[in-house]
Each structure stands twice: as structure tokens, then as C-alpha cells.
DRENLUMVO-980051 format. One record per atom (N, C-alpha, C): x, y, z. Coordinates in steps of 0.1 Angstrom, whole numbers, plus 2048, in hexadecimal, padded with zeros to 3 digits. Atoms other than C-alpha are relative to their C-alpha. Layout:
// residues N
XYZ ...
***
This chain:
// residues 142
80C800807 517BE6396 7F5807809 80B7F87F9 4F9BFC3A0 7F57F6805 80C8077FB 4DDBEE3B5 7F48057F9 80C7FC806 4BCBEF3A3 7F47FC809 80C8027F8 49CBF33B7 7F38037F8 80D7FE807 479BEF3A9 7F7808809 8097F77F8 461C0A3B5 7F28007F9 80E800805 43BC0A3B2 7FB80F803 8047F27FE 430C2F3AC 7F2801807 80D7FF7FA 40DC263B9 8007FC80F 7FE8057F2 41AC193DB 80380D808 7FE7F37F9 414C383F1 8077FD80D 7F98027F4 423C27410 80F8037FE 7F17FD802 446C28400 80280F7FE 7FE7F2802 441C4C3F6 80180780D 8007FA7F3 439C5641A 80C7FB808 7F48057F9 455C40427 80C8087FC 7F57F8805 46EC53411 7FF80E805 8027F27FC 45FC7441B 80480280E 7FE7FF7F2 462C6E440 80C7F9805 7F48077FB 482C59441 80A809807 7F77F87F9 498C6745B 7FA80C807 8067F47FA 47FC82466 8007FF80F 8018017F2 47BC74489 80D7FB806 7F48067FB 49EC6748D 80880C806 7F87F57FA 4AEC89493 7F780D801 8097F57FF 49FCAA49E 8008097F3 8017F780C 492CC2483 80880D803 7F97F47FE 4A9CDF47F 7FC80A7F5 8047F5809 49DD0046F 80C8087FC 7F57F8805 4B2D1745B 80380B80A 7FC7F57F7 4C6D2F470 8017FC80F 8008057F3 4C2D1A48F 80D7F9803 7F38077FD 4E3D1049F 7FE7F2805 80180D7FB 4EACEC4A6 80880080D 7FA7FF7F2 4F0CEB4CC 8067F3804 7F880B7FC 50ACD34D9 80780480D 7F77FE7F5 51DCCF4F9 80D7FB7FC 7F3804804 541CCF4EE 8097FE80C 7F88057F4 559CBD505 80E7FD7FD 7F28057FF 57DCB650D 8007F780C 7FF80A7F5 584C97522 80E7FC801 7F38037FD 5A5C91532 8017F580B 7FF80B7F6 5B1C73547 80E800806 7F38037FA 5CDC6E560 7FE7F3809 80180D7F8 5D3C51579 7F480080A 80A8007F6 5BAC5D592 7F28057FC 80D7FB803 59EC6F580 7FF8047F1 8037FA80D 58DC7B560 7FD80F802 8047F27FF 58ACA055A 7F88047F3 8087FC80B 56ECAD543 7FE80F800 8037F2802 56BCD0536 7F58017F5 80B800809 549CD6525 7FB80E7FE 8047F3803 540CF6513 7F1801800 80E7FE7FE 51DD0251D 7FD80E801 8037F17FF 51AD27515 7F1803801 80E7FB7FF 4FAD3951F 7F77F7809 8088097F7 4EFD1E538 80380580E 7FF7FD7F2 4E8D2755C 8057F4808 7FA80B7F8 4FAD12576 7F57F7806 80B8077FA 4D8D08585 7FA7F67F6 80780880A 4CDCF9564 8097F57FA 7F780A804 4EBCE1560 7FE7F4809 80280C7F9 4E6CBD56B 80A7F57FC 7F680A803 501CA256D 7FC7F3808 80380C7FB 4F9C7E573 80B7F57FE 7F580A801 513C6257A 7FA7F3804 80480E7FD 50BC3D578 80B7F77FB 7F4809804 52AC27579 8098087F7 7F77F9809 53FC3155B 7F980A7F7 8087F8809 523C4454A 7FC80D806 8037F27FC 51FC6A54D 7F78067F7 80A7F8808 502C7F541 80080E805 8017F27FD 503CA453F 7F48067F8 80B7FA806 4E3CB6538 7FE80E805 8027F27FC 4D9CDB538 7F38057F8 80C7F9806 4BBCF1530 80380F7FF 7FE7F2803 4BFD13520 7F28067FF 80D7FA7FF 4A1D29529 80080D7F9 8017F3806 495D46515 7FC80B80A 8037F57F7 496D66528 7F880A7F7 8087F7808 47AD7C51B 80280E805 7FC7F27FD 484DA0519 7F98087F5 8067F780A 46CDB8508 80180E806 7FF7F27FC 472DDD509 7F58077F9 80B7F8805 457DF6503 8038057F2 7FE7FB80E 454DFD4DD 80A7F87F9 7F6808807 46DDE24D4 7FB7F27FE 80480E802 467DC04C5 80C7F97FA 7F5808804 47FDA44BD 7FD7FC7F1 80280380F 484DA0497 8067F27FD 7FA80D802 49BD82499 8097FC80C 7F88057F4 4ABD6D4B5 8077F47FB 7F880B805 4C7D554AD 8067F880C 7FB8077F4 4CBD474D0 7F87F3801 80780D7FE 4C2D234D9 7FA7FF80D 8088027F4 4A8D1B4F3 7FB7F2800 80480D800 4A2CF84FE 8097F7809 7F88097F8 4B2CD950D 80B7F97F7 7F5807807 4D3CC8503 8067F680A 7FA80B7F8 4E3CA8510 80B7F97F9 7F5807805 503C9650C 8037F480A 7FE80C7F7 50AC72519 80C7F97FA 7F4807804 52BC60518 8047F680B 7FB80A7F7 53CC42527 80F800801 7F18007FD 55FC42537 8057F2801 7FA80D800 577C25539 7FF7F980E 8008067F2 572C2055F 7F5806808 80B7FA7F7 557C2557A 80580C807 7FD7F37F9 556C4758A 7FC7FF80E 8047FF7F2 556C4D5AF 7F780D801 8097F4800 537C635AF 7FF80880D 7FF7F97F3 53BC6C5D4 80B80A800 7F47F7800 55CC7E5CD 8008097F4 8007F880C 552C8D5AB 7FD80F803 8027F27FE 553CB35A8 7FC8077F3 8047F880C 542CCC590 80180E803 7FF7F27FE 54ACF058B 7FC8067F2 8047F980C 53BD09572 80480E801 7FB7F2801 54BD2A568 8028037F1 7FE7FA80E 54BD3F548 7FC7F77F5 80680880A 535D27535 8077F27FE 7FA80D801 54BD0853B 7FE7F880D 8038097F5 541CEB552 80D7F7801 7F58087FD 55FCDA562 7FC7F5809 80380B7F7 55ACB7570 80E7F9803 7F58097FC 575CA4584 7FA7F3805 80680D7FE 56BC80584 80A7F6804 7F680A7FB 581C6A59B 7FC7F27FC 80280E803 585C46590 7FE7F880D 80280A7F5 577C2B5A7 80C7F7801 7F580A7FE 592C155B6 7FB7F37FB 80480D806 591BF55A3 8007F580B 80180A7F6 586BD85B8 80A7F57FD 7F580A802 5A2BBF5BE 7F97F37FD 80680D803 59BB9E5AF 8037F680B 7FF80A7F5 597B805C5 8017F27F9 7FF80D805 5A3B5D5BD 7F87F6808 80980A7F9 58AB425C5 8077F2800 7FB80D7FF 595B215D2 7F57F67FB 80980A805 585B045C0 8007F480A 80280B7F7 577AEA5D8 7FB7F37FA 
***
């Protein structure tokens, strides 16, 4: 059975609520603008996680990786390089300029002191060694 909702056509608050619903939840995307994402592959073995993140067009200096326990954040900024030639103007540019970030949580804490990052050919490779699990201790009840 369908849900029936009573609407008051003179209630302007509901009209504006409907108009802006979801407007601030996600970024506005204009026609022809690509949706930029950091696409990743994550692999695991006994000793470490290996992450391959596609980040084409990003300079190595503009990539930042932050590790806090099992949580990893990769962020980058793509800067617009202004190139004007005499007598030439840009009619359309389909490149993305701005910031992008990806955050994920792994199954175990990362040894941030031994972690490594390499960037080549638009792919960021992270080798994230797992922290040794602390051995449990049995307490004696007195």
C-alpha cells in the first residue's frame, strides 16, 4: 500500500526543504566535469598490507599519507598549470583541479615507522607493515 502524505502548498519551508534536500550533502558537479576518485587495490599477506592507488596528474610533492593506528588517509592536490600562448585562448578544459581524499581502515594497526611510499607513473604504492600484536597477559586474581 502506498504511503500518503499531506502537503500544505502554502508552507514555503517545505518547498525550500525539498529544493535544497541533498544539496549540501555531496559536492555539486557540473556537466562535463569528471568525478575524481582515488581508485585503489589493497592486498594483504602475513606481514603487511600493500596499497596501489591511482593518482594520475598529481605531483609527488602534493601527495600526503597519514597513518593513525589502522586508519590510513591519502590526500592530494592537483594544481592548475596556467599556460597561455600568445594569440591562443583555452576554449574548453576537461581536467580536474582541486583536492581529493580517501580514508580507509585496515584490520590491524600499522607500524608507521616502517611504512614505505613510492610514486611512479601515476600510481602510489604503499607498503604498510602490520604491528606485532601485543601478547596477552593473564592476571592473577588476589
